N, C-alpha and C positions, 0 to 999 in steps of 0.2 A: 396516530400511534402515541401511546402513553410513555411518558419518560421517567418512570419512577426509579428505575435501577440504572446505574451506570457501571460499566465494567472496563477494565483496562487490560490489555494484552501486551506482553513483551515478546517480540520475534526477532530472530536474526534475519539476515537478508534473504537467506535461502527460503525460510518459512514465509517470508512476506511475498517473495515472487510466486511461490506455490499457492498461497492463499488468493493472490490476484488471478492467476491462471485458473484455478477451480472456479472462481466466481465468474470469470469470463466465460468459461465452458458451461456453467449453469445458466447463464443468460442465453447463450447461443443455442442451447438445447432445451429451452423452456418449453415444458409440456403443456402449460396453461394452468389456470388455477387462480387463487385470489390475486388481484392487481397489486395489493399491498406487498406481497412477497416479491414480485417482480420489481416494484419501486424501491424495496430495500435492497435488493441485490444491485440495482443501479447505483444507489447511494453508496453502497459498500464498495463497489468497483471504483467509484470516483475517489472515495477516501483512501483506498489502498494505492491507487495511482498517485495521489498527492504523497503519500508516505514514501513510495518508490522514488519519486522525483526529489524529494527532500533528501533522502538518503544518498542519491546520486550526487546531488549538489554539495552535501557535507563531505562526501568522499573526495570529490574534486577539490574542494577548498583545503582539505587536509593534505592531498597530494601537492598541491601548488605551494602550500606553506612549507611543507618538508623539502621540496626540492629548492626552495629559495633559501631556506636556513642552511642546508647542508651543502649547497653549491658554493657558498660563500667561504667554506673552509679550505 
């Protein structure tokens, strides 16, 4: 796969979850075709999962910090 163009997307958590779900559905219902497309969907699924885990971790850190700061008052 050639990597001439790089694109960046900004999504809220709802959109990120939906993108992950639709990618999983596409893999589960794979009708066949070029193996490169299936490989790309696998890669995309892994990257989306990483983003979801990172978002969950960041959210947890924020909540822990918030509870610590405001429980001391």
